[in-house]
N, C-alpha and C positions, 0 to 999 in steps of 0.2 A: 387483419392479418396488414391490411396494408401498411401498414405501420412498420412489422417487423422487415416485411421485405427493402423499405426507400431510408428503413436502417441498421440493419442484419449487423454493418462491420464495425458498428459503435458498439450493440448488442456484444458482441463479442465479444468487445475489448473489455467491455463493464465486465461480463461471465471473464473473464481470467482474471481479473481485480477479484468478482467477486472470493473465487476461490484462493487468491493471493491472498488478500490479507484474513478473510476469515480465517481457515485454515490456521496462517498464522497467531493471531491469533486465540482460537481453540489448546492451539496449542502452548502457545505458552501460560496459560487456564487447567491445562492438563499437568504442566511441566514447569514451572514454573521454578519448583527445589530448581532443575534439571540444567534452565536455562538461565537463572538465576548466577550454577553453579562455573557456567558453561560464562559466561561473560565474563564474571569477579575476574571472571583466570585473562580472556578475552583482554582487558579496561587492564588490568595491574600494576602498571609497566602508563601509565598516562596521567592526563590527568581529572578525565573521568571516572580517576580508580574508587570514589566515596560514594557515587551519588549512582552506581549502576543500581541498587534496587530501586530510586526513581522513574531514570530512565528509562527501565526495562515498561510498568505504571507506567506510564505516558506514552510509553509506544508500545502497548495493546491500545491505551485508551484507542488515541488514533488512526490504529490499522481499523481496531472493530469500526468507529465509525463511518471511517471511509471504504471499507465493504459496506454496510449496509449503508448507508445514502449511494454505492456505486447499485445495490440489487432494489436502490427503490429507480432509480434510474428508469434500470433495465424496464420495469416497471409502467415506466410510470412513459418511457418508447411507443412499450403496449399497445396501453392506451387509450392515448391520447398523439404520440409523433412531437414531442415536448420533451426537452434536456437540460432541465433546471437543474435537476437531483443528480444527474451524471457529469451533467458540470463542475459542482458542490463538487460529486466525490473522487471529480480523477484530481480535481486541485486537490480534493485534501494527502494523495495517493501515490499525484508529484512531492507531497515535503514530506511526501511520511518516510519516501528514497529516499530524496535527501537528506533529510537525519540518518536511515539507516546509508547511505556514501559516508559524511562527515561520519559516523562511526570510527567504518571500516579505516578514509585515512589515517583518522588522530588515533590509532590502532597499528596503523601502519599493516597492512593488510592488504594490499594487494591488488587480489586476488580477490577475496571476498566484495572486493569496492565494482572489479570488475565486473564477479552478478550484478550487479545491483546497478547498473548501467546495463544489462544487457535488460532485464525490469523497466528500469525509466524508461527507453525505449519507445517498446510502443504505448507507450502509459504518457506519456507526449506526445506520441502520436494521434495517441485518442484528446486529447485535449487541441490538441489542434484542430480537425474532424470535427469539435463537439460548436469548438469557439467559430468554425468556420460553418456555420448553420444554417 
């Protein structure tokens, strides 16, 4: 339990990322058609309009990998107090959020972009904590 107490902030933030990205990936898998339809409309007036299915697939894979790495990071923290997988998961989470932010900005969905920033702030804070361990 010492590892949990010493790393509780990092563990809680990792759980936040696990929930965020694995739920998002699960949603994309279970409602691919709905997500694709909405995003096709969302990006219909952008340079990304012809690549929506490919980009959705890429985001799905990255989200699932990020969530899985964060989950392994939690286990690693609990077992031996190490942060290697947590760092990888957090970096990939940051990259994913930057991709999503880029998409929202390209689509000129500034309200959606603001929402991504809300997720980015605790994620970059977690990266700061992990990098300074």
